[in-house]
Phi, psi and omega in degrees: 000274174075009180261150179266135180240141176255124181258129175264118183263129174256111189248159176230122182289133179285326179202163184299325183252016183289141178278338181236156178227152179274130181271112182287327180209135174245123181230134167217151183244132174228117186068238179248014181256145179233130178256141175228138179204198179206161181180193180236128179226166175297145188297335182268005178264094179271330179232132180233133178253128178239162179241000000 
């Protein structure tokens, strides 16, 4: 593989002072394919780059 993908996280804050937020949808596009999933990330991580 070896390609870098940028994931746009759509998050929902669990609480006003929460350190973490629940990710309702994770989407990234590679070519003409789009992946969607879910998980938990830090609330200030709106964009994550993976390899």
